[in-house]
C-alpha positions, 0 to 999 in steps of 0.5 A: 358533299361532305365527306365521310370522316374515318369512312374507310376504317368504318367501312371496314367493320361491316365488310367483314360481315359479307361473308355470313351473308351469303345463305340470306334469301330474296329479301324482295319476296312478298308472296304471303305477307301478313298485314298487321293492322293497329285498330283497337287492342294490342293483345290481340290485333286485327289481320288484313289478309292479302291472300287467303291462304294466309288463314291457316297461319292465323289460327293462334289469333285471339279475339281482336276486340279485347281491350285489356291494355289502355295503351291499344293501337287505334289507326289502320296502317295497313292501309297506308300505300307504299310511296313510289320510291323511285329516286331519293326518299326523302321527307321530313326529319323528326327531330324534336325542336325545343325553344324552351328547352327541356322545359318546353318538351312535355308541351309538344307531346301533349299538343302532337298533331301527328300521333295525337294521344299516343296511343300506338306507344307503349311506355317501356317500363310497361311493355309486356308480351300480350303488346306483341301480336299473339303469333309474335308472343315469344319469350326470346323476342320479347327479350330482344325488345328489352334489351335493345330498349335498355341500350336505347338513348335519348340524344340532344344537341344544343348547336347546329354547326355551320358545315351544315349543307343548305339541300341534302345530296343531288337534291333541292331538298333542304337540308334540315337546319341549314337555316339554323346554323350556329343557333343554340336551340335544344333538338332531340333525337334518339339513339342505340348504343353499340360496342362498349370497351373499358380502357385502363392506362390505355390498354383495351381490357379484353381480348382484342389487343388494343392501345391509346395514345393517350393513358388518362380518360377524357371526359368532361370531369377529367379533362385537364387534371393532373389526376384524371382516372386511368380506367375508363370505358369507351362506348358508341352510339349510332343515330342519324347525319341529320340528329348529329352532324360533325364534331361541332355539334357533338360538343354540344351534345348530351345522351340521356340514358336509362329515360325508362319513365318520367321521374327517373334518375338523370344518367347522362354522358356530355363528352361525346365526339363524332367516329363516322358520318354520312350524308347519304346514309344518314348514318352518324357513330358517336364515341362517348366516354365515362370513368364512371363505374357503376354506368361503364360495367351497366353497359358492358352487362347489357351488351353481354346480355344483347348478343346471345338473345340477338342470335336467337332471334336472328335465327328463329325469324331469318326464314320467314322475314319477308312474309311477317315484315314485323318491324320495332322502334325503341325511342324517345317521342318528343325528348320524353321517356321511352317508348315501343312501337311496332308495325311493319316494313313496306318497301325495301328499297336497295342502295347498293345491289345486295349490300344496302338498303333502306326501309319504309314502315309503318311502325309509329314514330313522332318528333324525337324519334329520328336516329332510333334503331329500325329493328326489321325483324329477322334481319342482321344488325348486330354490333354496329346497328346501321338502319336508324330512322330518318324521317315521315313521308306524306303517304304516312309511312316512315322510312330509315336511312340505309343500312347493311342489311 
């Protein structure tokens, strides 16, 4: 099994949050769970009750037969049964492979067999408050989903590393793309921007004291130039390890940002390295760089907007998180434009007792969604979004990698 690059440094980042988790309740309580179903509309989602006592919580739900938006849900995902979660939880990865590169991605979108028509995905540029279940039509939650969407990126990789293992650790399950080593077909996944830092002459321009061993920008445009910019921005993107496995693959990775609709301007970053990777957690953190002033300042502004709304939403839904189980994902299905999907988590599987877990959920995903940030409402997951989409199980449930939640 491959060791984790910079693991000690990264684990130190998350261990500082342990004290903040002492007040959290039992995440496995599920005595009054409201199952969200997705039948014929998005403005008033039908609700399945496990217990008659839940009726009082639904008094605010509207007419489930309204159909005022074309992006309505069609499958009753609440009937999907939980998987047997004994042993490793491994299914099919959801990266999108494309032998024809970028030009063929829409072909895979149209021919999708998992979610024909993609009626359970809402394009991010048309997503409104009414796409949420009525009891969750909260302005803070809506703003939170929008800022997560702003920070979501498409990850495109054009190389499979020869270092990929043949099997997942401690299993005989084939590891994705282990049989495609050194091939250059495009595959796409999703990711999310975490921290953003500005540097000038190698010095971090914030309240944290920090200096790099280099004083110039290291983006591809500046690489090898004597006139390289002395001002640059470095930012982190989390995705799944099976999407970007190591630095060999990172060197052939391009991130597309702000891909909110077809035909929008292409904004991309192609200088990427691996800062942390863990095969068993299916978690990869990429380190990215740009000296584009407009892009750097825009990313910093987005992170500034994200933090206060995250705090509001986390506090608001902390106490009820094991009851409502609302889960949303923003991803790039089939490598195409950004989409929002909403559902529920079903199982919370502890991998390290009281520290790290993975989830199964009904929230809709497709090939191209691998690596997207999985948002289980009420769970702590701030600047370093650990919980990423990992794959799909035979039962129809989807599942995450391992996160510090």
